[in-house]
TORZA-806657 format. One record per residue (C-alpha): x, y, z; residue number from 0. Coordinates in Angstrom, 3 decimals. Example, Ala and Ser with C-alpha at 12.3 -4.5 7.8 and 13.67 -1.06 7.14 Angstrom:
BEGIN
12.300  -4.500  7.800  0
13.670  -1.060  7.140  1
END
This chain:
BEGIN
6.173  20.608  22.522  0
7.950  19.256  19.433  1
6.862  19.625  15.816  2
7.212  16.273  14.068  3
6.810  15.495  10.372  4
5.842  11.853  9.798  5
5.958  10.455  6.266  6
4.260  7.178  5.307  7
4.841  5.372  2.031  8
2.325  3.585  -0.133  9
2.855  0.145  1.412  10
2.205  1.606  4.873  11
-1.312  2.756  3.896  12
-2.010  0.147  1.241  13
-5.034  -1.468  2.940  14
-7.763  -0.242  5.334  15
-6.162  -2.251  8.151  16
-2.771  -0.647  7.552  17
-4.407  2.775  7.258  18
-5.956  2.291  10.705  19
-2.640  1.165  12.163  20
-0.921  4.256  10.760  21
-3.694  6.528  12.073  22
-3.322  5.089  15.575  23
0.425  5.578  15.462  24
-0.023  9.212  14.430  25
-2.553  9.827  17.225  26
-0.224  8.219  19.756  27
2.551  10.627  18.745  28
0.225  13.591  19.129  29
-0.939  12.393  22.541  30
2.708  12.338  23.668  31
2.467  16.130  23.440  32
3.696  16.733  19.903  33
2.391  18.808  17.005  34
2.076  16.519  13.992  35
2.283  17.033  10.236  36
1.872  13.872  8.158  37
3.005  13.437  4.547  38
1.562  10.442  2.735  39
2.045  8.663  -0.596  40
-0.560  7.024  -2.804  41
-1.944  3.736  -1.482  42
-0.164  0.551  -2.530  43
0.042  0.181  -6.306  44
-2.283  3.089  -7.104  45
0.329  5.045  -9.078  46
1.337  2.017  -11.160  47
-2.316  1.213  -11.833  48
-2.986  4.765  -13.024  49
0.037  4.634  -15.330  50
-1.163  1.333  -16.798  51
-4.629  2.762  -17.409  52
-3.206  5.810  -19.160  53
-1.128  3.691  -21.532  54
-4.154  1.637  -22.507  55
-5.686  4.842  -23.842  56
-2.632  6.740  -25.068  57
0.708  5.077  -25.829  58
2.536  8.369  -25.299  59
0.433  10.392  -22.826  60
1.261  14.115  -22.431  61
3.244  14.717  -19.263  62
0.951  17.536  -18.155  63
-2.047  15.202  -18.204  64
-0.030  12.514  -16.443  65
0.608  14.956  -13.603  66
-3.104  15.707  -13.438  67
-3.778  11.959  -13.261  68
-1.074  10.801  -10.868  69
-1.704  13.431  -8.191  70
-5.101  11.810  -7.631  71
-3.427  8.905  -5.813  72
-2.082  11.052  -2.977  73
-5.366  12.962  -2.705  74
-7.182  9.693  -2.092  75
-4.680  8.805  0.641  76
-4.873  12.115  2.501  77
-8.679  12.140  2.495  78
-8.983  8.553  3.704  79
-6.292  8.956  6.353  80
-7.881  12.164  7.666  81
-11.274  10.432  7.848  82
-9.699  7.530  9.725  83
-7.985  9.810  12.251  84
-11.252  11.667  12.863  85
-13.140  8.391  13.323  86
-10.599  7.508  16.026  87
-11.385  10.703  17.915  88
-8.614  13.123  16.886  89
-8.833  16.265  14.777  90
-7.342  16.126  11.263  91
-7.303  18.253  8.144  92
-6.001  17.188  4.714  93
-4.057  19.358  2.264  94
-3.068  18.838  -1.344  95
0.439  19.923  -2.298  96
-0.766  23.275  -3.595  97
-2.953  23.890  -0.533  98
0.132  23.204  1.600  99
2.052  25.946  -0.266  100
4.365  23.675  -2.270  101
5.752  25.736  -5.186  102
7.780  24.106  -7.966  103
9.299  24.867  -11.336  104
7.302  23.986  -14.448  105
8.955  20.655  -15.354  106
6.132  18.111  -15.461  107
6.986  14.712  -14.042  108
10.296  15.774  -12.449  109
9.530  19.157  -10.900  110
11.845  20.677  -8.310  111
10.646  22.611  -5.282  112
11.324  26.344  -5.531  113
9.499  27.596  -2.425  114
7.207  26.469  0.390  115
4.622  28.660  2.078  116
3.330  26.393  4.877  117
1.297  28.985  6.817  118
-2.009  27.243  6.159  119
-0.643  23.933  7.449  120
0.898  25.563  10.517  121
-2.370  27.327  11.326  122
-4.238  24.012  11.183  123
-1.715  22.470  13.567  124
-2.020  25.393  15.990  125
-5.759  24.707  16.115  126
-5.064  21.157  17.334  127
-5.339  19.386  13.976  128
-3.114  16.678  12.653  129
-2.248  18.115  9.222  130
-2.194  15.461  6.503  131
-0.306  16.637  3.403  132
-0.162  14.982  -0.023  133
3.387  14.110  -1.007  134
4.856  14.115  -4.512  135
3.008  17.198  -5.807  136
2.906  20.974  -6.033  137
2.096  23.825  -8.415  138
4.244  25.920  -10.709  139
4.220  29.727  -10.695  140
1.581  29.763  -13.444  141
-0.706  27.434  -11.499  142
0.052  24.157  -13.270  143
-0.152  20.967  -11.196  144
3.248  19.264  -11.083  145
4.758  16.089  -9.645  146
8.216  15.620  -8.138  147
8.971  12.221  -9.675  148
9.078  8.799  -8.067  149
10.049  8.992  -4.405  150
8.947  12.612  -4.308  151
6.947  12.154  -1.109  152
10.224  11.792  0.790  153
11.296  15.118  -0.680  154
7.961  16.711  0.270  155
8.342  15.556  3.875  156
11.896  16.820  4.327  157
11.155  20.095  2.539  158
8.084  20.675  4.731  159
10.159  19.889  7.827  160
12.786  22.417  6.744  161
10.218  25.120  5.924  162
8.402  24.681  9.245  163
11.629  24.238  11.250  164
10.364  20.891  12.550  165
12.295  19.172  15.312  166
12.462  15.885  13.408  167
11.337  14.274  10.169  168
10.478  10.574  10.448  169
10.279  8.471  7.275  170
8.151  5.353  7.868  171
8.499  2.452  5.463  172
8.325  -1.350  5.330  173
11.840  -1.812  6.742  174
12.879  -0.657  10.197  175
15.852  1.444  9.181  176
18.711  1.783  6.734  177
20.511  -1.503  6.161  178
23.961  -2.335  4.861  179
22.195  -3.575  1.720  180
18.674  -4.452  0.638  181
17.451  -6.940  3.295  182
15.252  -8.574  0.657  183
18.457  -9.675  -1.098  184
20.692  -10.379  1.911  185
18.665  -11.804  4.808  186
21.349  -11.078  7.415  187
21.968  -7.461  6.366  188
23.196  -5.153  9.120  189
20.892  -2.376  10.358  190
22.752  0.900  10.838  191
22.004  2.955  13.959  192
23.147  6.081  12.162  193
24.621  7.128  8.836  194
26.020  10.388  7.519  195
24.186  12.554  5.000  196
27.009  12.026  2.492  197
26.965  8.232  2.795  198
23.163  8.119  2.595  199
23.167  10.409  -0.428  200
25.637  8.176  -2.245  201
23.605  5.051  -1.412  202
20.360  6.718  -2.536  203
21.891  7.912  -5.808  204
23.355  4.465  -6.428  205
20.057  2.614  -6.135  206
19.188  2.194  -2.441  207
15.430  2.772  -2.446  208
14.917  3.471  1.256  209
15.271  7.254  0.757  210
14.978  9.521  -2.267  211
18.264  11.344  -3.131  212
16.645  14.779  -3.263  213
15.207  14.219  0.211  214
18.694  13.544  1.560  215
20.034  16.629  -0.241  216
17.352  18.752  1.428  217
18.072  17.232  4.818  218
21.788  17.921  4.475  219
21.329  21.468  3.155  220
18.871  22.490  5.880  221
20.291  20.219  8.610  222
16.985  18.395  9.070  223
17.143  15.592  11.631  224
16.010  12.570  9.600  225
15.035  9.147  10.983  226
14.019  6.067  8.945  227
11.633  3.763  10.856  228
9.224  0.893  10.267  229
5.479  1.469  9.945  230
4.859  -1.956  11.456  231
7.063  -2.085  14.562  232
8.213  0.174  17.366  233
11.874  -0.613  16.692  234
14.411  2.188  16.801  235
15.251  3.345  13.304  236
18.316  4.810  11.609  237
19.281  8.439  12.157  238
20.677  10.279  9.130  239
22.908  13.126  10.324  240
25.952  15.218  9.494  241
28.552  13.115  11.312  242
27.774  9.485  12.040  243
29.796  7.274  14.370  244
31.723  4.606  12.474  245
31.696  1.081  13.859  246
35.113  -0.314  14.664  247
36.540  -2.201  11.693  248
33.623  -1.400  9.371  249
34.980  0.609  6.428  250
32.214  -0.094  3.918  251
28.873  1.021  5.372  252
26.555  -0.062  2.601  253
26.190  -1.884  -0.699  254
23.723  -0.536  -3.257  255
22.687  -1.725  -6.678  256
20.880  -0.281  -9.678  257
19.182  -2.695  -12.087  258
18.149  0.093  -14.442  259
21.408  0.272  -16.418  260
22.140  0.271  -20.150  261
25.590  0.681  -21.687  262
25.912  2.566  -24.972  263
29.152  2.491  -26.970  264
30.126  4.871  -29.752  265
32.792  3.305  -31.939  266
35.251  4.904  -34.337  267
34.982  8.511  -33.155  268
37.503  11.024  -34.512  269
39.985  11.770  -31.712  270
39.826  15.555  -31.886  271
39.138  18.209  -29.206  272
35.488  18.801  -28.418  273
34.132  15.414  -29.496  274
33.111  14.251  -26.019  275
31.665  17.660  -25.228  276
29.529  17.521  -28.383  277
28.050  14.146  -27.485  278
27.340  14.768  -23.819  279
26.064  18.312  -24.301  280
23.500  16.937  -26.765  281
22.449  14.236  -24.297  282
22.165  16.774  -21.461  283
20.061  19.130  -23.591  284
17.606  16.257  -24.052  285
17.400  15.527  -20.337  286
19.438  12.306  -20.423  287
21.648  11.710  -17.381  288
24.941  9.962  -18.076  289
26.686  7.996  -15.357  290
29.941  6.073  -15.934  291
32.080  7.095  -18.938  292
35.012  5.055  -20.254  293
37.188  5.883  -23.289  294
39.320  3.160  -24.838  295
42.654  3.455  -26.627  296
43.103  5.537  -29.769  297
43.976  3.753  -33.035  298
44.366  5.327  -36.474  299
43.113  8.620  -35.114  300
39.865  7.118  -33.870  301
38.654  6.173  -30.390  302
35.829  4.173  -28.839  303
33.999  5.236  -25.707  304
31.151  3.850  -23.635  305
28.794  5.287  -21.047  306
25.864  4.130  -18.943  307
22.359  5.616  -18.763  308
18.999  4.619  -17.319  309
17.449  1.864  -19.412  310
14.285  3.866  -20.131  311
16.441  6.496  -21.868  312
18.038  4.035  -24.309  313
15.983  4.757  -27.447  314
15.999  8.496  -26.815  315
19.786  8.484  -26.353  316
20.390  6.498  -29.545  317
18.142  8.920  -31.427  318
20.075  11.926  -30.064  319
23.420  10.370  -31.005  320
22.211  9.630  -34.532  321
21.043  13.238  -34.769  322
24.544  14.655  -34.190  323
26.358  12.275  -36.508  324
27.037  15.033  -39.050  325
28.751  17.106  -36.322  326
30.424  14.195  -34.510  327
31.236  11.522  -37.094  328
31.539  7.942  -35.879  329
31.469  4.431  -37.349  330
28.656  2.832  -35.327  331
26.836  2.639  -32.003  332
26.033  -0.422  -29.916  333
23.978  -0.887  -26.772  334
23.927  -3.543  -24.069  335
21.120  -4.217  -21.598  336
20.781  -6.811  -18.823  337
23.344  -4.968  -16.711  338
23.422  -3.873  -13.083  339
25.621  -1.392  -11.239  340
26.866  -2.601  -7.852  341
28.413  -0.032  -5.496  342
30.130  -0.009  -2.135  343
29.905  3.142  0.023  344
31.726  4.250  3.167  345
33.251  7.454  4.493  346
36.187  5.420  5.807  347
37.209  4.293  2.320  348
39.253  7.438  1.713  349
41.737  6.540  4.457  350
41.829  2.762  3.933  351
43.796  1.602  0.867  352
42.821  -1.659  -0.776  353
39.052  -1.335  -0.393  354
38.452  -1.153  -4.152  355
40.934  -3.945  -4.792  356
38.985  -6.197  -2.414  357
35.812  -5.418  -4.365  358
37.424  -6.399  -7.659  359
38.912  -9.622  -6.265  360
35.641  -10.593  -4.554  361
33.635  -10.165  -7.749  362
36.290  -12.120  -9.648  363
36.215  -14.925  -7.060  364
32.592  -15.725  -7.939  365
33.441  -15.888  -11.639  366
31.919  -12.582  -12.715  367
33.528  -10.139  -15.153  368
33.544  -6.397  -14.495  369
32.515  -4.325  -17.515  370
32.978  -0.763  -16.190  371
34.319  0.906  -13.032  372
33.774  4.282  -11.379  373
35.264  5.527  -8.102  374
35.146  8.524  -5.758  375
36.397  9.214  -2.246  376
33.565  7.311  -0.565  377
32.288  4.883  -3.214  378
33.327  2.387  -5.857  379
30.925  1.117  -8.538  380
31.196  -1.834  -10.918  381
28.914  -2.683  -13.841  382
28.274  -6.427  -14.221  383
25.741  -8.790  -15.798  384
22.470  -8.686  -13.873  385
22.206  -12.491  -13.752  386
24.974  -12.554  -11.125  387
23.577  -9.802  -8.902  388
22.505  -11.764  -5.813  389
25.663  -13.867  -5.710  390
27.879  -10.783  -6.014  391
25.987  -8.765  -3.381  392
26.177  -11.619  -0.858  393
29.890  -12.174  -1.541  394
30.695  -8.469  -1.089  395
28.564  -8.253  2.051  396
30.535  -11.114  3.605  397
33.910  -9.850  2.375  398
33.489  -6.469  4.076  399
32.354  -7.973  7.386  400
28.769  -6.764  7.192  401
26.966  -10.061  7.889  402
25.068  -10.316  11.172  403
23.338  -13.087  13.093  404
19.997  -11.277  13.088  405
17.368  -11.499  10.354  406
16.201  -8.191  8.939  407
12.590  -7.144  9.477  408
10.732  -6.440  6.232  409
7.011  -5.856  5.675  410
4.052  -6.345  7.978  411
3.998  -8.053  11.381  412
3.802  -11.552  9.900  413
6.335  -11.004  7.127  414
9.762  -11.764  8.546  415
12.034  -12.642  5.629  416
END
């Protein structure tokens, strides 16, 4: 008998009809002779709706109260799904994150898991129940309710699978696997049969929304067998594993993009030791993640440098930079929005020269300028104007031989796009 963790996202349980379909799928897996633990997200747009309601009442709601509010969405899902499973004749028991033993640090809104004590869940499963666990949430050591941030239900599922030594963790979503790029953007994207943890982690960090980066980190660290599948079909999914087989001639495995990019430039900075450290230490102390950094030439003892951050951090970052002006003198700051970061990823890039050059020439061939570049052994990223995103993604997808004849499956049974 195998222990399987099945995770369903908000779109998978967004309506009563979809909830019933998910419940039947879970029961079918149990009847195959498996022990089942289910992790579920809030239904449909519940989280966004709750956020909107909070902002109508408080323009800057306290993060602690936001955690209290947002965890309600998953609690609704687990109760309704458990009721549905029971109505269909199987035994089920729901658990909030704290009831499931999910311990976190005390950072509201972006908590990290520190420990899992899943005994209560395991006992329920031993008694023949399908255990239905709320994703995205836990409690700190002092008993505060916390949330793991957007996509945190993926992390909950993988972490639970690791803690319970599950045989497999299946992530069900509205696409039937990991694709070479977002199939909503490129209709003939290639579905990957398998992909390495490292490649998947790069894609997730670079904007691919199919899996949360922390979930992939957990899977890699604890060697959790991870499969991405569709909630709406029985198609084979994509297996995320340590070493994935590379297709002949396919060097770039995936193309990701991040629309949430703002470039900030600090102009006329004194070119003396410690300047960059002063700026980026201040940003880090305020919880602002910096991505690509570029320094330009030095003239008259002064230099300009630019970096990218998430767009929602723009005002906070500018405020931090203004606050250190007495310690790090500069002439002025500028910011640019309407940008997108496009990235190619592939483990084979390290041994194939010219991959980055092809990216640059392909983007140039469609008349788009590259504003910033960042590279590593298995990825290359370019920052461009967002208006050209679709054209650039399609051109890169074709250039690296990723186009297929088949149309990707996205959404419910009648939604083939």
